[in-house]
Every structure is written in structure tokens, then in C-alpha cells.
C-alpha positions in Angstrom: 125.0 -108.2 -188.8 125.9 -105.8 -186.1 123.4 -103.1 -185.0 125.8 -100.6 -186.5 125.6 -102.4 -189.9 121.9 -102.6 -189.8 121.7 -98.8 -189.2 122.9 -98.2 -192.7 120.4 -100.5 -194.4 117.7 -97.8 -194.5 118.7 -94.7 -196.4 115.7 -92.3 -195.9 112.0 -91.7 -196.2 111.1 -91.7 -199.9 107.3 -91.1 -200.1 103.9 -90.9 -198.4 100.5 -91.5 -199.9 97.5 -89.7 -198.3 93.8 -89.9 -199.0 91.5 -86.8 -199.0 87.8 -86.3 -199.3 88.5 -82.9 -200.9 91.0 -83.7 -203.7 90.7 -80.3 -205.4 91.3 -78.4 -202.1 94.2 -80.7 -201.2 95.9 -80.3 -204.5 95.4 -76.5 -204.4 97.1 -76.5 -201.0 100.1 -78.6 -202.1 100.5 -77.2 -205.6 99.6 -73.5 -205.3 100.5 -72.7 -201.7 103.4 -75.1 -201.2 104.6 -75.0 -204.8 104.9 -78.8 -205.4 105.2 -80.0 -209.0 102.7 -82.4 -210.4 104.4 -85.3 -212.2 101.6 -87.7 -213.1 97.8 -88.4 -212.8 96.4 -91.9 -212.7 92.8 -92.7 -211.8 91.9 -90.9 -208.6 95.5 -90.1 -207.7 98.0 -87.3 -208.4 101.7 -87.6 -207.9 103.7 -84.6 -206.5 107.3 -83.7 -205.7 109.1 -80.8 -204.1 111.7 -79.1 -206.2 114.6 -80.8 -204.5 113.0 -84.2 -204.1 115.2 -86.6 -206.0 112.6 -89.1 -207.3 109.5 -88.9 -209.5 107.3 -88.2 -206.5 107.3 -87.9 -202.7 103.6 -87.3 -202.1 100.7 -89.1 -203.7 97.3 -87.6 -203.2 94.4 -90.0 -203.7 90.7 -89.2 -203.5 89.0 -91.1 -200.7 86.0 -90.9 -198.3 88.2 -89.7 -195.3 91.5 -88.1 -194.7 94.2 -90.7 -193.8 97.6 -92.1 -194.7 97.5 -94.9 -197.2 101.2 -95.8 -196.8 104.7 -94.6 -196.3 107.8 -96.0 -198.0 111.4 -96.0 -196.9 114.3 -96.5 -199.4 117.0 -99.0 -198.5 120.7 -98.5 -199.1 121.0 -101.3 -201.6 119.0 -104.2 -203.2 120.7 -106.6 -200.8 119.7 -104.4 -197.8 116.1 -104.6 -199.0 116.2 -108.4 -199.0 117.8 -108.5 -195.6 115.3 -106.2 -194.0 112.4 -108.1 -195.5 113.8 -111.3 -194.1 114.2 -109.8 -190.7 110.6 -108.6 -190.7 109.4 -112.1 -191.7 111.6 -113.7 -189.0 110.0 -111.3 -186.5 106.5 -112.3 -187.4 105.8 -109.1 -189.2 104.6 -110.8 -192.3 104.4 -108.8 -195.5 104.3 -109.3 -199.3 106.3 -108.4 -202.3 104.7 -106.2 -205.0 106.0 -104.8 -208.3 105.9 -101.3 -207.1 104.2 -98.4 -208.9 105.0 -95.3 -210.9 108.7 -94.3 -210.4 109.5 -97.2 -208.0 110.3 -100.9 -208.4 110.2 -104.0 -206.3 108.6 -103.3 -203.0 108.1 -105.1 -199.7 104.9 -104.2 -197.9 104.3 -104.8 -194.2 102.1 -103.6 -191.3 103.5 -102.2 -188.1 102.4 -103.7 -184.8 99.9 -100.9 -184.5 98.5 -101.2 -188.1 100.3 -98.7 -190.2 101.1 -99.6 -193.8 104.8 -99.3 -194.4 106.8 -100.3 -197.4 110.5 -100.8 -198.2 112.1 -100.4 -201.7 115.4 -99.9 -203.4 114.6 -99.2 -207.1 113.7 -95.5 -207.5 113.6 -93.6 -210.8 115.5 -90.3 -210.5 113.6 -87.3 -211.6 115.0 -85.8 -214.8 113.7 -82.2 -215.3 112.7 -81.1 -218.8 114.8 -78.3 -220.2 112.5 -75.5 -219.0 112.7 -76.8 -215.4 116.4 -77.6 -215.2 118.2 -75.7 -212.4 121.6 -74.0 -212.7 122.3 -75.5 -209.3 123.5 -79.0 -210.0 122.5 -80.5 -206.7 118.9 -79.2 -207.2 116.6 -81.6 -209.2 114.5 -78.8 -210.7 114.0 -75.0 -210.6 112.4 -73.4 -207.5 108.8 -72.8 -208.6 107.4 -69.3 -208.9 104.2 -69.9 -206.9 103.3 -70.0 -203.3 106.1 -70.5 -200.8 107.7 -73.7 -202.2 108.8 -76.6 -200.0 112.1 -78.3 -200.9 111.4 -81.9 -200.1 109.6 -84.3 -197.9 111.1 -84.4 -194.5 109.6 -86.8 -192.0 106.5 -88.7 -190.9 104.8 -88.8 -187.5 102.6 -91.8 -186.7 100.1 -92.1 -183.9 100.0 -95.5 -182.0 97.9 -97.0 -179.2 101.3 -98.3 -177.8 104.5 -96.6 -178.9 107.0 -99.1 -177.6 106.2 -102.1 -179.9 106.3 -99.9 -183.0 109.5 -98.3 -181.9 111.1 -101.7 -181.2 110.1 -103.1 -184.6 111.7 -100.1 -186.4 114.9 -100.5 -184.3 115.1 -104.3 -184.6 114.1 -104.9 -188.2 115.0 -101.6 -189.9 118.0 -100.6 -187.8 116.6 -97.2 -187.1 117.9 -95.5 -184.0 115.8 -93.7 -181.3 117.4 -90.3 -181.0 114.9 -88.9 -178.5 112.0 -90.2 -176.5 109.3 -88.8 -174.2 108.1 -90.8 -171.2 105.1 -90.4 -169.0 106.1 -92.3 -165.9 106.8 -95.9 -167.1 105.0 -95.4 -170.5 106.7 -94.2 -173.6 104.6 -91.3 -174.9 106.8 -90.7 -178.0 109.9 -91.8 -179.9 111.8 -90.1 -182.6 113.9 -92.3 -184.9 116.4 -91.9 -187.8 118.8 -94.0 -189.8 120.9 -91.1 -191.0 122.1 -87.8 -189.6 118.7 -86.1 -189.4 117.2 -85.8 -185.9 114.3 -88.0 -187.0 112.6 -89.2 -190.2 109.9 -91.3 -188.4 108.3 -90.4 -185.1 105.8 -92.4 -183.1 103.5 -90.7 -180.6 101.0 -92.1 -178.2 97.4 -91.7 -179.5 95.6 -90.0 -176.6 92.3 -91.6 -177.8 93.8 -95.1 -177.8 93.2 -95.6 -181.5 95.5 -97.7 -183.7 97.3 -97.0 -186.9 96.6 -93.3 -187.4 98.6 -90.5 -188.9 99.6 -87.5 -186.9 101.4 -85.5 -189.6 103.6 -85.5 -192.6 106.3 -82.8 -192.8 108.0 -80.9 -195.6 111.3 -79.0 -195.5 111.9 -75.4 -196.1 115.4 -75.0 -194.7 114.7 -71.4 -193.6 112.7 -70.5 -190.5 111.6 -67.2 -192.1 109.7 -69.2 -194.7 107.5 -70.5 -191.8 106.6 -66.9 -190.9 105.9 -66.0 -194.5 103.8 -69.2 -194.9 101.8 -68.4 -191.8 100.8 -65.1 -193.3 99.9 -66.8 -196.6 97.8 -69.4 -194.8 95.9 -66.7 -192.9 95.2 -64.9 -196.2 93.8 -68.1 -197.8 91.9 -69.5 -194.8 94.1 -72.4 -194.1 93.7 -73.5 -190.4 96.9 -73.0 -188.4 97.1 -75.3 -185.5 100.4 -74.0 -183.9 103.5 -72.0 -184.6 105.7 -70.7 -186.0 108.0 -71.7 -183.2 110.8 -74.1 -182.5 110.6 -77.5 -180.7 112.9 -78.3 -177.8 112.9 -81.9 -178.9 114.7 -82.0 -182.3 115.2 -78.2 -182.2 113.3 -78.0 -185.5 111.4 -74.9 -186.5 107.8 -75.8 -186.9 104.4 -74.6 -188.3 101.4 -77.0 -188.1 98.4 -76.6 -190.4 95.5 -78.7 -191.7 95.3 -79.1 -195.4 91.7 -78.8 -196.8 91.1 -82.5 -196.8 91.8 -82.8 -193.1 95.4 -84.2 -192.8 97.8 -82.4 -190.6 100.9 -81.0 -192.3 104.0 -79.6 -190.6 106.3 -77.1 -192.3 109.9 -77.6 -191.1 111.7 -74.3 -191.2 115.0 -76.0 -190.6 116.1 -79.5 -189.7 117.1 -78.7 -186.2 119.8 -80.8 -184.5 121.9 -83.1 -186.7 123.3 -86.3 -185.1 126.9 -86.8 -186.3 128.1 -89.0 -183.4 128.2 -92.7 -184.3 128.0 -93.5 -180.6 125.3 -91.1 -179.6 123.1 -91.7 -176.6 119.3 -91.5 -176.7 118.0 -88.5 -174.9 114.9 -89.1 -172.7 112.5 -86.2 -171.9 109.9 -86.4 -169.2 106.4 -84.9 -169.0 107.5 -82.2 -166.5 109.5 -80.7 -169.3 106.7 -80.9 -171.9 106.6 -77.1 -172.4 110.2 -77.2 -173.6 109.7 -80.4 -175.5 106.9 -78.9 -177.6 108.0 -75.2 -178.0 111.0 -73.3 -176.9 109.5 -70.0 -177.8 106.4 -70.4 -175.6 103.8 -71.5 -178.1 101.1 -73.7 -176.5 100.2 -76.7 -178.6 96.4 -77.0 -178.4 95.3 -79.9 -176.2 92.0 -80.2 -178.0 93.7 -81.1 -181.3 97.5 -81.7 -181.1 97.4 -84.7 -178.7 94.1 -86.1 -179.8 93.5 -85.4 -183.5 94.8 -87.9 -186.1 93.6 -89.2 -189.4 91.4 -91.0 -190.1 89.2 -89.1 -187.7 87.6 -91.4 -185.1 84.1 -90.6 -186.3 84.9 -91.8 -189.8 83.8 -95.2 -191.2 87.5 -96.1 -191.7 88.6 -95.3 -188.2 91.6 -97.4 -187.1 90.5 -98.1 -183.5 91.0 -101.6 -182.2 
């Protein structure tokens, strides 16, 4: 297959599972403040979705001893694409395994990135069918907009921390057909890469872990579609003692409107006020940023991302028993 063909084998980011030592606080954050719907409870896990998420769930919250990402899953564009991407991963010595999936999803291929992140590929996904009281009059909306908090529409993207960005980036390019839209370099070292398989500026980002740890999560992001919602959300978070790390502002890289906060369990969450730049060109060229432009990269409006957290904090925290350091 050509690289152009491979690009269309991955459709989009479908779901993320996080662990939290404060499940009540984490669920309060996502359900009451961000307005996500609960669709199922099973054991120590709760399944959630935004009102425009197309599937049964996009976020799984599981009780655990430390905050961390359990896994992220990408949906392929066909069952045949799933088989081809799994074969490519195996041929590239990124061995994985097939599982039967879980609630709302079918046959799944699980593999580990070169830095230790748990990533999964799947095709079968059960569409969410709203009960009568939640059916929206807007036919392209999976359910009504909730009347609580400032509701997010859907999951947007995932940002992974890695001890070495380049091998992870190359594995996503080679085996999944994802394209690097923008990258940040520090001399000869890649400090970050932002990848996508569709018109979004990025659905998976990989940033260098300043502490040299492996396999950690930087943040998961949820989409509003309106930058004003980030301003409103910031006021809400202040009122309810949610720690705001940075924003509201707009990134130069991606041009997305951002607000970073920490949910009560300790995982970083980004609220994306809009999707920023959309890549419509089939023959686009990767844009490379350098560290001398870091202020524009991070925030057009002048917000300073705190060095003590933004470039060093990830989950699991390094003082945890489940830290991912090599």
C-alpha cells in the first residue's frame, strides 16, 4: 500500500481509559462540571460519553492507586484496515495480542508503543442510541446537550509523554499511517510531534518527558467548539476549586484554544475551545517549530505555561509505585 492509502486506515481516536485514586472526585468533575453522560458501571469502572460522542463511551474512569492512563484506542476505517495495521505492527516487531474487546466495542488489537504506552486498535464500535428523553432534535447530535455544568461535546485528542519522541512518532507514521502535521525541535532532538490521520490538526501528540520517564500521559482533551466556553469554564473551575494550570489562551502550534486543568484524581485535562487549524491539503508539508519560538508555540496571547508543571508533570507521578520510568 502507498503511504497515502495507509493514511486512511485509521479513522479517529475513539476512547481513553484513565485511573484515579479519587473516583468520586473524578466522576464529579467529568459528570457535573463537564456534563458527560454515564452509560454503564462495571466493577471499579464507570463509562462516560460527551453528548456528541458517537459511541457508547469515550472515557472510562477506573479506580486505582495512582492517576494514569490505562490505554487509548483508535478506530480503523474498516475491518480489513484493522487486520492490515495489526500485521504491520507485528512485522515491525511491535508485538501485540488480540482480545474480544469490552462494553460497546468488539475485536481489538492491543500493542505497546516503543516508550511503553498501551494503545489499541479496533473497528467494531456500537453506536450510541439515545433513549427517548435524550434524543436530540439535531439529527447529527447523538443526544441532547445536558443541562449541567458546561458540557463538552466529545473527546478530541491525546497527548503522550515519551522519553524519546522520535521512535514513538515513527511507529505511528509507519504502522498506523498517521501524519506528523507539526513538530518542535530542540537542536537535533525532537521535543514534540503532533499527528493526525484526518483533517484535524492532531489527534495524538507526543512530547518529550523532561524528567526522562517512559510511557506517561500528559493530557486528554475534550472539545467545546466555542472559545467562550473556555472562559466560562475557567470561572466555574475557580468557583469549585479545580486547579487551573494555564489558559484560557490559544496555541500557536495547532491554533487551538486551550484551557488546562487537573481533575481531582490528578490527571491533566485540556478543554479545547475550538479545533484550530484544519489540514485540508492532501500534499501538506510538516511544519517545524524551533525552541526560539516556544512562546508563540505555546500561547499566542501571552500566557506563560508553568515550567514547574507543564513540561515536567505527567501521570503516573514519578513518586508513585506505578511510575513508568525506565
